[in-house]
C-alpha positions as CSV (number, residue, x, y, z in Angstrom):
1,M,0.0,0.0,-0.1
2,N,0.7,3.3,-0.3
3,D,2.1,5.6,2.5
4,S,-0.3,8.4,2.2
5,E,-4.1,7.8,2.4
6,N,-4.9,9.4,-1.1
7,Q,-5.3,6.3,-3.2
8,T,-5.7,8.4,-6.4
9,Q,-2.4,9.8,-6.3
10,F,0.5,7.7,-8.1
11,I,3.7,7.5,-7.2
12,E,5.6,8.8,-9.9
13,E,3.3,11.6,-10.3
14,Q,4.5,15.2,-10.5
15,P,2.5,18.5,-10.3
16,M,2.4,19.8,-13.8
17,L,0.5,23.2,-13.5
18,Q,2.0,24.0,-10.2
19,Q,5.1,26.0,-10.2
20,E,7.9,25.6,-7.8
21,K,8.6,28.3,-5.7
22,S,12.1,29.6,-5.9
23,V,13.8,31.9,-3.5
24,T,15.5,34.3,-6.0
25,A,15.1,37.9,-5.3
26,I,13.1,39.9,-8.3
27,P,15.2,43.1,-8.7
28,T,12.7,46.1,-8.1
29,P,12.7,49.0,-10.6
30,P,13.8,52.5,-9.4
31,I,11.0,54.7,-8.3
32,D,12.0,57.2,-11.1
33,S,11.0,54.8,-13.8
34,L,7.6,54.1,-12.5
35,I,6.4,57.8,-12.7
36,P,5.6,58.2,-16.4
37,E,7.6,61.2,-18.2
38,K,5.4,64.4,-19.1
39,K,5.6,65.0,-22.7
40,Q,7.3,68.1,-23.8
41,F,5.0,70.7,-25.5
42,P,6.5,70.8,-29.2
43,I,7.9,74.0,-29.8
44,K,9.6,73.0,-33.2
45,K,5.9,72.2,-34.3
46,V,4.4,75.2,-33.3
47,F,6.9,77.4,-35.0
48,V,6.9,75.4,-38.3
49,F,3.1,75.6,-38.2
50,G,3.0,79.5,-37.8
51,G,5.6,80.1,-40.2
52,G,3.4,77.9,-42.6
53,V,0.4,80.1,-41.7
54,C,2.1,83.5,-41.8
55,L,3.4,82.4,-45.3
56,L,0.2,81.7,-46.8
57,L,-1.2,84.8,-45.5
58,F,1.5,86.7,-47.1
59,I,1.0,85.0,-50.4
60,L,-2.6,85.9,-50.0
61,V,-2.0,89.7,-49.2
62,L,0.2,89.8,-52.4
63,M,-2.4,88.1,-54.7
64,V,-5.1,90.8,-53.7
65,M,-2.9,93.8,-53.9
66,G,-1.4,92.6,-57.5
67,K,-5.0,91.9,-58.7
68,G,-5.7,95.6,-59.1
69,K,-2.7,96.7,-60.5
70,N,-2.7,94.2,-63.2
71,S,-6.4,94.3,-64.5
72,L,-7.1,94.1,-68.2
73,K,-8.6,97.0,-69.6
74,I,-11.3,96.7,-72.3
75,T,-11.5,99.0,-75.1
76,E,-14.1,99.4,-77.6
77,P,-13.3,98.8,-81.1
78,S,-13.4,102.3,-83.0
79,P,-16.2,102.6,-85.3
80,S,-15.5,101.3,-88.9
81,P,-16.9,103.5,-91.7
82,K,-20.0,102.1,-93.1
83,T,-20.1,101.5,-96.8
84,T,-23.8,102.5,-98.2
85,Q,-25.4,100.0,-100.4
86,Q,-28.0,100.5,-103.1
87,L,-31.0,98.7,-101.5
88,S,-33.6,97.1,-103.8
89,D,-37.3,98.2,-102.9
90,F,-37.9,94.9,-101.0
91,Q,-34.8,95.5,-99.0
92,K,-35.8,99.1,-98.1
93,S,-39.5,97.9,-96.9
94,L,-37.8,95.3,-94.9
95,Q,-35.3,97.5,-93.3
96,L,-38.4,100.1,-92.6
97,F,-40.3,96.9,-90.9
98,H,-37.3,96.1,-89.0
99,T,-37.1,99.5,-87.5
100,D,-40.6,99.8,-86.6
101,V,-40.5,96.5,-84.8
102,E,-37.3,98.0,-82.8
103,R,-39.6,101.0,-81.9
104,A,-42.8,98.9,-80.9
105,D,-40.9,97.0,-78.5
106,P,-42.4,97.7,-74.9
107,T,-39.2,96.5,-73.0
108,V,-37.4,99.3,-74.6
109,N,-40.0,102.1,-74.8
110,D,-40.5,104.0,-71.4
111,L,-44.3,105.2,-72.4
112,P,-46.5,106.4,-69.3
113,Y,-49.7,104.9,-68.6
114,P,-52.7,106.2,-70.5
115,P,-54.9,108.4,-68.3
116,V,-57.8,106.6,-66.8
117,N,-61.0,108.6,-66.2
118,T,-62.1,107.9,-62.6
119,N,-65.2,109.8,-62.8
120,L,-68.5,107.7,-62.4
121,Y,-71.5,108.5,-64.9
122,I,-74.7,107.3,-63.8
123,I,-77.0,107.5,-66.7
124,Q,-80.8,107.5,-65.9
125,R,-83.4,105.9,-68.4
């Protein structure tokens, strides 16, 4: 028989999941390394960003100021001398019709409204 009273344990059995406790000392890290370091404010990035913004503003100001100086001037062409043609009777009547239509255009003419008679007449029968 087995010396122990536990009959489910074999003689050659060794604990697989249990770790043996060792007496070795675990080195503790210094206290300074446990405190997280504060991130320094990225001064270099601020200067680069500020310089880029200033450069863009400077370019924008130059574009706005230069726009007024280099504006294109539109000149009207000088009137060319008109040549007179001999018009036939049909062409003359067509030209007269065309000028009459232009004069009768209500969008161009600023004619006043006709007077309106506001008097009421009662007719007796």
